[in-house]
C-alpha positions as a Python dict, from the first residue, in 0.01 Angstrom:
ca = {
    (1, 'M'): (0, 0, 0),
    (2, 'T'): (-200, -13, 324),
    (3, 'T'): (-279, -355, 470),
    (4, 'L'): (-612, -335, 650),
    (5, 'T'): (-712, -548, 950),
    (6, 'T'): (-1079, -563, 1024),
    (7, 'G'): (-1189, -431, 1356),
    (8, 'R'): (-1044, -85, 1293),
    (9, 'A'): (-986, 79, 950),
    (10, 'Q'): (-642, 239, 932),
    (11, 'A'): (-505, 488, 681),
    (12, 'P'): (-146, 599, 623),
    (13, 'R'): (-30, 910, 807),
    (14, 'R'): (-49, 1228, 594),
    (15, 'P'): (-9, 1605, 648),
    (16, 'L'): (-309, 1789, 791),
    (17, 'E'): (-546, 1891, 509),
    (18, 'V'): (-833, 2140, 480),
    (19, 'A'): (-1160, 1941, 498),
    (20, 'G'): (-1282, 1865, 152),
    (21, 'P'): (-1542, 1639, -10),
    (22, 'R'): (-1340, 1318, 57),
    (23, 'T'): (-1284, 1410, 426),
    (24, 'R'): (-1649, 1500, 471),
    (25, 'L'): (-1752, 1171, 310),
    (26, 'L'): (-1529, 969, 548),
    (27, 'T'): (-1669, 1151, 846),
    (28, 'A'): (-2024, 1101, 735),
    (29, 'M'): (-1975, 725, 677),
    (30, 'T'): (-1808, 686, 1018),
    (31, 'V'): (-2097, 858, 1192),
    (32, 'L'): (-2345, 652, 994),
    (33, 'A'): (-2166, 333, 1102),
    (34, 'L'): (-2191, 435, 1466),
    (35, 'L'): (-2558, 518, 1435),
    (36, 'L'): (-2637, 189, 1270),
    (37, 'G'): (-2448, -5, 1534),
    (38, 'M'): (-2232, -229, 1317),
    (39, 'P'): (-2117, -544, 1507),
    (40, 'A'): (-1772, -558, 1656),
    (41, 'G'): (-1510, -686, 1419),
    (42, 'W'): (-1663, -528, 1106),
    (43, 'A'): (-1468, -259, 924),
    (44, 'V'): (-1557, 61, 742),
    (45, 'V'): (-1349, 95, 421),
    (46, 'V'): (-1336, 387, 173),
    (47, 'A'): (-1224, 300, -179),
    (48, 'G'): (-1018, 524, -404),
    (49, 'E'): (-727, 597, -165),
    (50, 'G'): (-490, 863, -288),
    (51, 'G'): (-413, 1045, -617),
    (52, 'G'): (-766, 1071, -747),
    (53, 'A'): (-716, 760, -960),
    (54, 'P'): (-1015, 543, -1035),
    (55, 'A'): (-1078, 293, -745),
    (56, 'T'): (-983, -69, -811),
    (57, 'A'): (-1279, -297, -774),
    (58, 'S'): (-1255, -496, -450),
    (59, 'G'): (-1454, -774, -288),
    (60, 'V'): (-1618, -825, 50),
    (61, 'L'): (-1640, -1166, 222),
    (62, 'L'): (-1904, -1217, 478),
    (63, 'G'): (-2074, -1521, 637),
    (64, 'N'): (-2114, -1724, 949),
    (65, 'V'): (-1883, -1962, 1131),
    (66, 'R'): (-2055, -2278, 1260),
    (67, 'D'): (-1945, -2595, 1431),
    (68, 'S'): (-2024, -2943, 1304),
    (69, 'A'): (-2354, -2942, 1507),
    (70, 'G'): (-2466, -2625, 1325),
    (71, 'A'): (-2425, -2394, 1627),
    (72, 'V'): (-2270, -2050, 1563),
    (73, 'V'): (-1920, -1995, 1691),
    (74, 'E'): (-1858, -1666, 1870),
    (75, 'G'): (-1509, -1513, 1902),
    (76, 'A'): (-1353, -1711, 1619),
    (77, 'K'): (-1081, -1543, 1415),
    (78, 'V'): (-1123, -1574, 1040),
    (79, 'Q'): (-797, -1540, 849),
    (80, 'V'): (-761, -1499, 470),
    (81, 'R'): (-477, -1447, 230),
    (82, 'N'): (-429, -1440, -140),
    (83, 'Y'): (-393, -1788, -290),
    (84, 'D'): (-126, -1688, -545),
    (85, 'A'): (64, -1421, -345),
    (86, 'G'): (46, -1506, 21),
    (87, 'D'): (221, -1199, 153),
    (88, 'V'): (-97, -1000, 224),
    (89, 'R'): (-318, -1131, 503),
    (90, 'L'): (-650, -994, 634),
    (91, 'E'): (-854, -1109, 925),
    (92, 'G'): (-1186, -1061, 1102),
    (93, 'S'): (-1362, -1202, 1408),
    (94, 'T'): (-1711, -1337, 1463),
    (95, 'D'): (-1974, -1164, 1678),
    (96, 'A'): (-2229, -1322, 1912),
    (97, 'E'): (-2421, -1456, 1613),
    (98, 'G'): (-2113, -1605, 1447),
    (99, 'R'): (-2103, -1340, 1175),
    (100, 'F'): (-1780, -1213, 1015),
    (101, 'R'): (-1702, -960, 742),
    (102, 'I'): (-1371, -892, 568),
    (103, 'E'): (-1327, -610, 316),
    (104, 'R'): (-1077, -481, 55),
    (105, 'L'): (-1019, -832, -90),
    (106, 'E'): (-865, -845, -435),
    (107, 'P'): (-1084, -1047, -675),
    (108, 'G'): (-950, -1392, -737),
    (109, 'R'): (-877, -1701, -524),
    (110, 'I'): (-811, -1668, -153),
    (111, 'L'): (-727, -1913, 124),
    (112, 'A'): (-949, -1886, 435),
    (113, 'W'): (-921, -2062, 769),
    (114, 'V'): (-1061, -2029, 1122),
    (115, 'E'): (-868, -2007, 1448),
    (116, 'L'): (-1037, -2058, 1790),
    (117, 'G'): (-880, -2096, 2132),
    (118, 'D'): (-539, -2248, 2190),
    (119, 'L'): (-536, -2553, 1970),
    (120, 'I'): (-793, -2500, 1692),
    (121, 'K'): (-681, -2402, 1344),
    (122, 'T'): (-886, -2536, 1054),
    (123, 'H'): (-744, -2643, 716),
    (124, 'D'): (-718, -2381, 444),
    (125, 'E'): (-1027, -2353, 218),
    (126, 'V'): (-1001, -2209, -131),
    (127, 'I'): (-1267, -1947, -209),
    (128, 'T'): (-1311, -1754, -530),
    (129, 'I'): (-1382, -1381, -465),
    (130, 'A'): (-1563, -1155, -714),
    (131, 'A'): (-1591, -775, -697),
    (132, 'G'): (-1869, -676, -461),
    (133, 'V'): (-2021, -885, -177),
    (134, 'N'): (-1941, -1257, -150),
    (135, 'R'): (-2118, -1478, 105),
    (136, 'H'): (-1950, -1795, 231),
    (137, 'D'): (-2000, -1981, 559),
    (138, 'L'): (-1705, -2152, 729),
    (139, 'L'): (-1696, -2470, 938),
    (140, 'C'): (-1506, -2485, 1273),
    (141, 'P'): (-1564, -2819, 1436),
    (142, 'R'): (-1477, -2791, 1802),
    (143, 'R'): (-1426, -3069, 2063),
    (144, 'E'): (-1335, -3058, 2428),
    (145, 'I'): (-1087, -3281, 2610),
    (146, 'R'): (-1217, -3294, 2965),
    (147, 'G'): (-996, -3472, 3216),
    (148, 'R'): (-927, -3543, 3584),
    (149, 'V'): (-589, -3608, 3740),
    (150, 'L'): (-612, -3847, 4034),
    (151, 'S'): (-368, -4022, 4267),
    (152, 'A'): (-330, -4398, 4254),
    (153, 'A'): (-590, -4411, 4538),
    (154, 'G'): (-836, -4199, 4344),
    (155, 'Q'): (-789, -3865, 4522),
    (156, 'P'): (-793, -3544, 4312),
    (157, 'V'): (-452, -3391, 4239),
    (158, 'A'): (-483, -3010, 4237),
    (159, 'G'): (-228, -2788, 4062),
    (160, 'A'): (-84, -3057, 3837),
    (161, 'F'): (87, -2929, 3525),
    (162, 'V'): (-85, -3064, 3212),
    (163, 'V'): (53, -3033, 2859),
    (164, 'M'): (-157, -3113, 2556),
    (165, 'N'): (12, -3180, 2226),
    (166, 'G'): (-227, -3144, 1936),
    (167, 'G'): (-148, -3343, 1626),
    (168, 'D'): (-240, -3261, 1275),
    (169, 'F'): (-28, -3007, 1078),
    (170, 'S'): (-27, -2736, 1349),
    (171, 'A'): (132, -2965, 1619),
    (172, 'A'): (32, -2700, 1871),
    (173, 'T'): (119, -2735, 2236),
    (174, 'R'): (-76, -2577, 2528),
    (175, 'E'): (-49, -2594, 2906),
    (176, 'R'): (-295, -2598, 3194),
    (177, 'H'): (-296, -2650, 3574),
    (178, 'T'): (-557, -2867, 3727),
    (179, 'G'): (-823, -2712, 3953),
    (180, 'P'): (-894, -2803, 4316),
    (181, 'D'): (-1092, -3106, 4201),
    (182, 'G'): (-814, -3219, 3963),
    (183, 'T'): (-996, -3123, 3649),
    (184, 'F'): (-862, -2965, 3330),
    (185, 'S'): (-995, -2905, 2976),
    (186, 'F'): (-870, -2818, 2631),
    (187, 'L'): (-1061, -2706, 2323),
    (188, 'V'): (-935, -2901, 2021),
    (189, 'L'): (-1013, -3002, 1665),
    (190, 'D'): (-1064, -3359, 1557),
    (191, 'G'): (-729, -3529, 1544),
    (192, 'W'): (-452, -3692, 1749),
    (193, 'C'): (-363, -3565, 2094),
    (194, 'T'): (-111, -3664, 2363),
    (195, 'L'): (-99, -3561, 2726),
    (196, 'F'): (194, -3502, 2967),
    (197, 'V'): (118, -3452, 3339),
    (198, 'D'): (362, -3351, 3612),
    (199, 'A'): (279, -3297, 3976),
    (200, 'K'): (488, -3263, 4290),
    (201, 'G'): (521, -3594, 4477),
    (202, 'F'): (424, -3803, 4177),
    (203, 'R'): (604, -3966, 3886),
    (204, 'P'): (549, -3777, 3554),
    (205, 'Y'): (278, -3922, 3333),
    (206, 'A'): (409, -3950, 2978),
    (207, 'F'): (471, -4186, 2692),
    (208, 'A'): (109, -4301, 2693),
    (209, 'P'): (-38, -4389, 2350),
    (210, 'P'): (-187, -4095, 2169),
    (211, 'F'): (-561, -4084, 2141),
    (212, 'R'): (-780, -3969, 1857),
    (213, 'V'): (-1065, -3716, 1894),
    (214, 'D'): (-1323, -3797, 1630),
    (215, 'G'): (-1663, -3642, 1612),
    (216, 'T'): (-1734, -3590, 1982),
    (217, 'S'): (-1565, -3452, 2287),
    (218, 'R'): (-1375, -3695, 2515),
    (219, 'D'): (-1337, -3751, 2888),
    (220, 'V'): (-1009, -3887, 3016),
    (221, 'E'): (-890, -3992, 3361),
    (222, 'I'): (-522, -3996, 3454),
    (223, 'R'): (-390, -4180, 3762),
    (224, 'L'): (-43, -4073, 3888),
    (225, 'Q'): (196, -4307, 4063),
    (226, 'P'): (385, -4183, 4372),
    (227, 'A'): (741, -4066, 4321),
    (228, 'P'): (1018, -4284, 4473),
    (229, 'P'): (1131, -4172, 4821),
    (230, 'A'): (1421, -3926, 4838),
    (231, 'G'): (1750, -4115, 4834),
    (232, 'G'): (1574, -4430, 4732),
    (233, 'S'): (1732, -4698, 4515),
    (234, 'I'): (1717, -4671, 4134),
    (235, 'A'): (1556, -5018, 4143),
    (236, 'E'): (1259, -4872, 4339),
    (237, 'V'): (1146, -4664, 4038),
    (238, 'R'): (853, -4829, 3860),
    (239, 'G'): (682, -4759, 3527),
    (240, 'K'): (396, -4884, 3311),
    (241, 'G'): (605, -5063, 3055),
    (242, 'A'): (931, -5261, 3059),
    (243, 'A'): (1255, -5150, 3219),
    (244, 'I'): (1618, -5155, 3108),
    (245, 'S'): (1888, -5152, 3372),
    (246, 'G'): (2262, -5183, 3392),
    (247, 'R'): (2577, -4987, 3455),
    (248, 'V'): (2798, -4737, 3272),
    (249, 'T'): (3172, -4782, 3323),
    (250, 'G'): (3498, -4652, 3186),
    (251, 'L'): (3443, -4288, 3282),
    (252, 'A'): (3627, -4068, 3534),
    (253, 'P'): (3418, -3960, 3836),
    (254, 'A'): (3384, -3604, 3699),
    (255, 'E'): (3270, -3740, 3365),
    (256, 'L'): (3027, -3985, 3529),
    (257, 'A'): (2866, -3701, 3732),
    (258, 'K'): (2766, -3528, 3404),
    (259, 'A'): (2686, -3836, 3197),
    (260, 'M'): (2338, -3924, 3080),
    (261, 'I'): (2176, -4231, 2934),
    (262, 'L'): (1890, -4235, 2683),
    (263, 'A'): (1681, -4502, 2511),
    (264, 'Y'): (1526, -4444, 2169),
    (265, 'P'): (1220, -4659, 2068),
    (266, 'P'): (1182, -4853, 1745),
    (267, 'G'): (1089, -4627, 1461),
    (268, 'S'): (1025, -4288, 1623),
    (269, 'G'): (869, -4144, 1934),
    (270, 'H'): (954, -4026, 2282),
    (271, 'Q'): (1308, -4101, 2405),
    (272, 'R'): (1337, -4229, 2765),
    (273, 'S'): (1614, -4123, 2996),
    (274, 'A'): (1745, -4200, 3346),
    (275, 'D'): (1995, -4064, 3592),
    (276, 'L'): (2309, -4249, 3688),
    (277, 'D'): (2405, -4298, 4050),
    (278, 'A'): (2755, -4249, 4185),
    (279, 'T'): (2865, -4599, 4065),
    (280, 'G'): (2716, -4559, 3715),
    (281, 'R'): (2406, -4772, 3774),
    (282, 'Y'): (2087, -4676, 3587),
    (283, 'R'): (1732, -4797, 3528),
    (284, 'I'): (1515, -4672, 3240),
    (285, 'V'): (1139, -4729, 3287),
    (286, 'D'): (830, -4680, 3071),
    (287, 'V'): (996, -4877, 2789),
    (288, 'E'): (704, -4930, 2555),
    (289, 'P'): (649, -5065, 2286),
    (290, 'P'): (856, -5386, 2266),
    (291, 'G'): (1120, -5423, 1999),
    (292, 'E'): (1476, -5312, 1938),
    (293, 'W'): (1566, -5000, 2129),
    (294, 'D'): (1881, -4791, 2079),
    (295, 'L'): (2063, -4723, 2406),
    (296, 'T'): (2299, -4421, 2411),
    (297, 'A'): (2532, -4311, 2692),
    (298, 'E'): (2679, -3961, 2653),
    (299, 'A'): (2957, -3789, 2854),
    (300, 'G'): (3058, -3462, 2693),
    (301, 'A'): (3202, -3543, 2346),
    (302, 'K'): (3212, -3918, 2431),
    (303, 'K'): (2924, -4136, 2321),
    (304, 'M'): (2863, -4505, 2322),
    (305, 'Q'): (2562, -4692, 2177),
    (306, 'R'): (2418, -5040, 2179),
    (307, 'A'): (2094, -5207, 2074),
    (308, 'V'): (1865, -5364, 2334),
    (309, 'N'): (1584, -5607, 2241),
    (310, 'V'): (1281, -5558, 2465),
    (311, 'P'): (1059, -5870, 2465),
    (312, 'P'): (680, -5842, 2427),
    (313, 'D'): (579, -6058, 2728),
    (314, 'A'): (430, -5899, 3042),
    (315, 'G'): (655, -5799, 3333),
    (316, 'R'): (959, -5774, 3112),
    (317, 'E'): (1278, -5649, 3276),
    (318, 'V'): (1597, -5633, 3071),
    (319, 'E'): (1887, -5644, 3314),
    (320, 'G'): (2259, -5631, 3286),
    (321, 'V'): (2270, -5393, 2991),
    (322, 'D'): (2617, -5244, 3061),
    (323, 'V'): (2775, -4966, 2858),
    (324, 'V'): (3150, -4965, 2869),
    (325, 'F'): (3345, -4660, 2757),
    (326, 'P'): (3686, -4753, 2612),
    (327, 'Q'): (4009, -4560, 2671),
    (328, 'Y'): (4049, -4256, 2447),
    (329, 'F'): (4371, -4133, 2292),
    (330, 'A'): (4462, -3788, 2162),
    (331, 'V'): (4473, -3762, 1779),
    (332, 'S'): (4584, -3434, 1612),
    (333, 'G'): (4729, -3291, 1300),
    (334, 'R'): (4620, -3117, 979),
    (335, 'V'): (4374, -3203, 705),
    (336, 'R'): (4474, -3118, 345),
    (337, 'N'): (4314, -3127, 5),
    (338, 'A'): (4446, -3375, -253),
    (339, 'N'): (4689, -3112, -386),
    (340, 'G'): (4832, -3031, -37),
    (341, 'S'): (4650, -2708, 25),
    (342, 'A'): (4466, -2650, 358),
    (343, 'S'): (4110, -2777, 363),
    (344, 'G'): (3832, -2519, 340),
    (345, 'H'): (3581, -2746, 519),
    (346, 'D'): (3491, -2688, 882),
    (347, 'R'): (3410, -3038, 1015),
    (348, 'L'): (3610, -3358, 1022),
    (349, 'T'): (3439, -3697, 1084),
    (350, 'F'): (3609, -4028, 1188),
    (351, 'D'): (3407, -4345, 1129),
    (352, 'D'): (3496, -4692, 1248),
    (353, 'L'): (3276, -4960, 1082),
    (354, 'G'): (3305, -5172, 1402),
    (355, 'Q'): (3152, -4904, 1625),
    (356, 'A'): (2794, -4785, 1661),
    (357, 'D'): (2862, -4418, 1582),
    (358, 'S'): (3111, -4182, 1426),
    (359, 'Y'): (3315, -3905, 1593),
    (360, 'S'): (3337, -3546, 1468),
    (361, 'T'): (3550, -3243, 1542),
    (362, 'S'): (3588, -2892, 1402),
    (363, 'I'): (3865, -2799, 1155),
    (364, 'G'): (4068, -2497, 1271),
    (365, 'P'): (4301, -2253, 1094),
    (366, 'Q'): (4527, -2405, 822),
    (367, 'G'): (4333, -2736, 845),
    (368, 'S'): (4431, -2806, 1206),
    (369, 'F'): (4230, -3054, 1410),
    (370, 'S'): (4237, -3230, 1750),
    (371, 'I'): (4015, -3513, 1879),
    (372, 'A'): (4020, -3801, 2128),
    (373, 'L'): (3942, -4149, 1975),
    (374, 'P'): (3941, -4507, 2110),
    (375, 'T'): (4139, -4779, 1940),
    (376, 'G'): (4008, -4846, 1589),
    (377, 'K'): (4048, -4806, 1215),
    (378, 'Y'): (3872, -4496, 1092),
    (379, 'R'): (3752, -4372, 755),
    (380, 'V'): (3772, -3992, 738),
    (381, 'A'): (3554, -3735, 569),
    (382, 'A'): (3539, -3354, 571),
    (383, 'D'): (3229, -3143, 509),
    (384, 'D'): (3062, -2822, 633),
    (385, 'V'): (2833, -2803, 931),
    (386, 'S'): (2616, -2544, 761),
    (387, 'D'): (2561, -2773, 455),
    (388, 'S'): (2203, -2838, 364),
    (389, 'L'): (2109, -3132, 142),
    (390, 'P'): (2263, -3225, -89),
    (391, 'N'): (2591, -3275, 99),
    (392, 'F'): (2909, -3308, -105),
    (393, 'S'): (3185, -3427, 125),
    (394, 'A'): (3553, -3486, 63),
    (395, 'L'): (3685, -3823, 180),
    (396, 'A'): (4037, -3951, 257),
    (397, 'R'): (4138, -4264, 70),
    (398, 'K'): (4374, -4378, 348),
    (399, 'P'): (4225, -4468, 685),
    (400, 'V'): (4352, -4341, 1022),
    (401, 'V'): (4458, -4618, 1264),
    (402, 'V'): (4456, -4572, 1641),
    (403, 'N'): (4618, -4853, 1831),
    (404, 'G'): (4647, -4797, 2207),
    (405, 'K'): (4844, -4471, 2201),
    (406, 'A'): (4822, -4105, 2107),
    (407, 'R'): (4887, -3995, 1749),
    (408, 'R'): (5004, -3640, 1684),
    (409, 'G'): (5128, -3459, 1371),
    (410, 'L'): (4904, -3654, 1134),
    (411, 'E'): (4847, -3528, 781),
    (412, 'I'): (4514, -3640, 634),
    (413, 'R'): (4476, -3603, 259),
    (414, 'L'): (4118, -3571, 115),
    (415, 'D'): (4215, -3763, -197),
    (416, 'A'): (3943, -4030, -248),
    (417, 'T'): (3860, -4053, -621),
    (418, 'G'): (3631, -4353, -651),
    (419, 'R'): (3313, -4309, -856),
    (420, 'I'): (2975, -4488, -885),
    (421, 'A'): (2752, -4412, -1180),
    (422, 'G'): (2433, -4549, -1327),
    (423, 'Q'): (2085, -4487, -1459),
    (424, 'L'): (1765, -4398, -1258),
    (425, 'S'): (1430, -4502, -1417),
    (426, 'G'): (1068, -4567, -1327),
    (427, 'G'): (992, -4231, -1155),
    (428, 'E'): (655, -4063, -1135),
    (429, 'A'): (526, -3938, -1467),
    (430, 'G'): (605, -3572, -1519),
    (431, 'Q'): (865, -3550, -1243),
    (432, 'P'): (1197, -3397, -1368),
    (433, 'M'): (1477, -3645, -1320),
    (434, 'T'): (1699, -3367, -1183),
    (435, 'D'): (1463, -3345, -879),
    (436, 'M'): (1564, -3694, -769),
    (437, 'T'): (1821, -3749, -494),
    (438, 'V'): (2097, -4012, -502),
    (439, 'R'): (2341, -4096, -226),
    (440, 'A'): (2616, -4347, -150),
    (441, 'S'): (2664, -4454, 211),
    (442, 'Q'): (2990, -4604, 336),
    (443, 'G'): (2941, -4690, 705),
    (444, 'H'): (2820, -4370, 873),
    (445, 'L'): (2971, -4151, 597),
    (446, 'S'): (2764, -4052, 297),
    (447, 'Q'): (2821, -3872, -31),
    (448, 'D'): (2554, -3717, -256),
    (449, 'G'): (2557, -3732, -630),
    (450, 'K'): (2419, -3544, -926),
    (451, 'V'): (2136, -3650, -1162),
    (452, 'D'): (2097, -3509, -1513),
    (453, 'D'): (1772, -3463, -1701),
    (454, 'R'): (1800, -3810, -1856),
    (455, 'G'): (1832, -3983, -1522),
    (456, 'H'): (2200, -4053, -1543),
    (457, 'Y'): (2366, -4007, -1202),
    (458, 'E'): (2721, -3992, -1077),
    (459, 'I'): (2862, -3999, -723),
    (460, 'G'): (3233, -3912, -694),
    (461, 'R'): (3512, -3881, -439),
    (462, 'L'): (3436, -4219, -277),
    (463, 'I'): (3655, -4460, -84),
    (464, 'P'): (3715, -4810, -233),
    (465, 'G'): (3505, -5080, -67),
    (466, 'P'): (3140, -5167, -7),
    (467, 'S'): (2875, -4899, -45),
    (468, 'E'): (2495, -4877, -55),
    (469, 'V'): (2355, -4653, -325),
    (470, 'R'): (2010, -4512, -251),
    (471, 'A'): (1783, -4292, -463),
    (472, 'W'): (1461, -4107, -374),
    (473, 'S'): (1186, -4002, -609),
    (474, 'G'): (935, -3726, -554),
    (475, 'D'): (637, -3950, -470),
    (476, 'G'): (812, -4137, -187),
    (477, 'D'): (969, -4424, -375),
    (478, 'I'): (1311, -4537, -264),
    (479, 'A'): (1536, -4778, -453),
    (480, 'A'): (1873, -4903, -326),
    (481, 'A'): (2139, -5156, -400),
    (482, 'K'): (2467, -5265, -249),
    (483, 'V'): (2782, -5225, -460),
    (484, 'N'): (3155, -5280, -411),
    (485, 'L'): (3398, -5025, -546),
    (486, 'P'): (3722, -5223, -613),
    (487, 'A'): (4051, -5078, -491),
    (488, 'N'): (4206, -5121, -831),
    (489, 'A'): (3926, -4965, -1026),
    (490, 'A'): (3827, -4598, -1041),
    (491, 'Q'): (3461, -4664, -1117),
    (492, 'T'): (3174, -4914, -1085),
    (493, 'S'): (2811, -4885, -1198),
    (494, 'V'): (2468, -4982, -1077),
    (495, 'D'): (2124, -4892, -1229),
    (496, 'L'): (1819, -4832, -1003),
    (497, 'S'): (1448, -4844, -1094),
    (498, 'F'): (1172, -4716, -870),
    (499, 'R'): (906, -4933, -1033),
    (500, 'P'): (1080, -5226, -1188),
    (501, 'G'): (810, -5499, -1174),
    (502, 'P'): (471, -5593, -1326),
    (503, 'L'): (269, -5641, -1009),
    (504, 'T'): (18, -5419, -829),
    (505, 'L'): (-66, -5404, -461),
    (506, 'S'): (-407, -5247, -386),
    (507, 'G'): (-665, -5248, -111),
    (508, 'R'): (-896, -5063, 113),
    (509, 'L'): (-886, -4954, 475),
    (510, 'A'): (-1189, -5081, 665),
    (511, 'G'): (-1314, -4880, 966),
    (512, 'F'): (-1102, -4583, 860),
    (513, 'D'): (-1165, -4220, 964),
    (514, 'P'): (-1220, -4008, 652),
    (515, 'E'): (-1080, -3705, 830),
    (516, 'A'): (-744, -3868, 908),
    (517, 'H'): (-440, -3849, 690),
    (518, 'Y'): (-347, -4215, 630),
    (519, 'L'): (-35, -4330, 450),
    (520, 'V'): (53, -4688, 354),
    (521, 'S'): (427, -4774, 340),
    (522, 'I'): (570, -5102, 209),
    (523, 'E'): (933, -5210, 217),
    (524, 'R'): (1118, -5501, 58),
    (525, 'A'): (1460, -5579, 196),
    (526, 'E'): (1545, -5898, 18),
    (527, 'G'): (1815, -5860, -250),
    (528, 'R'): (1782, -5500, -363),
    (529, 'Y'): (1614, -5284, -107),
    (530, 'D'): (1315, -5076, -215),
    (531, 'S'): (1027, -4900, -37),
    (532, 'H'): (723, -4711, -140),
    (533, 'L'): (483, -4458, 16),
    (534, 'I'): (118, -4499, -98),
    (535, 'G'): (-137, -4229, -41),
    (536, 'V'): (-490, -4329, 71),
    (537, 'N'): (-782, -4191, -121),
    (538, 'H'): (-1092, -4033, 39),
    (539, 'D'): (-1281, -4360, 10),
    (540, 'G'): (-1002, -4548, 196),
    (541, 'T'): (-862, -4721, -119),
    (542, 'F'): (-493, -4731, -212),
    (543, 'S'): (-287, -4879, -493),
    (544, 'R'): (72, -4901, -618),
    (545, 'S'): (185, -5064, -939),
    (546, 'G'): (530, -5150, -1075),
    (547, 'L'): (630, -5385, -788),
    (548, 'V'): (850, -5693, -809),
    (549, 'P'): (757, -6024, -651),
    (550, 'G'): (871, -6067, -290),
    (551, 'N'): (791, -6034, 79),
    (552, 'Y'): (698, -5683, 186),
    (553, 'R'): (663, -5528, 532),
    (554, 'M'): (352, -5308, 540),
    (555, 'E'): (265, -5027, 780),
    (556, 'V'): (-34, -4796, 795),
    (557, 'E'): (17, -4466, 973),
    (558, 'D'): (-170, -4142, 1032),
    (559, 'T'): (60, -3849, 943),
    (560, 'G'): (-151, -3629, 1167),
    (561, 'M'): (-34, -3815, 1476),
    (562, 'P'): (202, -3606, 1691),
    (563, 'L'): (559, -3680, 1591),
    (564, 'E'): (681, -3727, 1952),
    (565, 'A'): (436, -4018, 1991),
    (566, 'H'): (430, -4151, 1635),
    (567, 'W'): (390, -4517, 1567),
    (568, 'P'): (215, -4738, 1307),
    (569, 'L'): (-158, -4813, 1344),
    (570, 'Y'): (-124, -5137, 1152),
    (571, 'T'): (180, -5360, 1078),
    (572, 'D'): (187, -5682, 873),
    (573, 'T'): (377, -5865, 605),
    (574, 'V'): (243, -5945, 261),
    (575, 'D'): (369, -6175, -16),
    (576, 'L'): (348, -6067, -377),
    (577, 'L'): (366, -6371, -600),
    (578, 'S'): (518, -6366, -943),
    (579, 'D'): (198, -6462, -1121),
    (580, 'R'): (-60, -6224, -964),
    (581, 'S'): (-117, -5890, -800),
    (582, 'L'): (-275, -5866, -455),
    (583, 'V'): (-584, -5694, -317),
    (584, 'L'): (-617, -5644, 59),
    (585, 'N'): (-888, -5524, 291),
    (586, 'L'): (-721, -5395, 613),
    (587, 'T'): (-916, -5343, 934),
    (588, 'F'): (-766, -5165, 1231),
    (589, 'P'): (-895, -4956, 1524),
    (590, 'P'): (-967, -4596, 1417),
}
């Protein structure tokens, strides 16, 4: 089969033939096309390729590409592919009058979209193609982000490096350098965008809130702050938001020289980082928004974490946040299966419930392992690095204790046999129960289970003690409960329901953008944990039934917002009372 790309018709290579009727026909059509002056990007196609068999009826798609103001769009690339078998793709481009033409389309449904410039790719549109000529115009809304980069004093900054991250599903990234007058521009679709700017002699501009392009182009102005002087104190670095400062200790000088410290914001978004000076001091700036941040110091395989609460008041400076690395001790030996044979897994994880993170090392030949651990009591699990979900680990019933000295010649048996079972119910109508996911978490270790077609689940090979069992349904519902697996019992049970109650939460978003991709999430953490993702309809309404009474934390987000700058657009708490459902009208800036 020959895949044809408009712009130039191509045929498979074949031996030289004496000119016959078909060859003369092709030549005549080519000459005719040249004489008629077909626009660039249009193709000449001859049906009935090869073997003399009757030609299969094919379709032609032609039309215009226009923007939201009705103006034709020149130089746009129109892409199409079969809706049911997406392996064949054809394309064409628009001429000065916005016209395109794509031939040799198999009758049926196709997906069509338009690409223009660096950051524009429209959503797929389903079009039904019949044999013969089909006419269909396509929409390509285009906006321009026009900006200027200035110094703090208002002087243009030439040659600044500007990165635009486009949101939506493409999440495209493009780069520019500012001109002599500090200007730059990007052609984008409606949606969320973020900007990063870096220029010599200035502090990088980043971590600003994303902005939404909606209906019109936008002009932005960016002011850069001067970089701290060479050799200046860490305390001289300033940022727009809060700052976290402190000292990292407990590392050798060589380790300290390679160490790094990072801060992760609440929820998701850009991490912040800072250098350490020769004494381990650091200062992380641009800490925005307020809330609980996760601070992580890393030095090779060593890692320490702690939570830092950043207050919301202005001028906030969180000082004295020290990260102390403990002394580490060598631990080595072999890991065996319950029957004494060498483990076939390739990763061994040690988890201390009193620490912020777990430690992992690779498993070598014959189950050998070696790792450095601080003092603590560790639960142990083996799994495979290459595992994709679900992940079925093997856990050791007996913990490993490190108490101020090295431990060598250990034998770890993967002999945990505890089991949690129960029934899942209340899933989305029509969803196979076997598509649901269930998992038991014990500290930082987790073990997946299996669900049968009746919703019965079972999670095996667990360690006695407290666990949290969590289940996911296909429409975004999560149900979870805490359960204790007794040391003297091989099994315990807990049932989970995704929609266990009689109440309904519904509402409408006021001032919403109909082109955005809103999602409402609610979460109840009292007693049994459960959360729900609620899609928003085209008219801004949303609804979820099957809820139990309680206090819920609600967030509204736009899933088109770039992931690296993602945060909720609206946050609140709502109370569902036992005797009535609740209707809300939410207003937030678009």
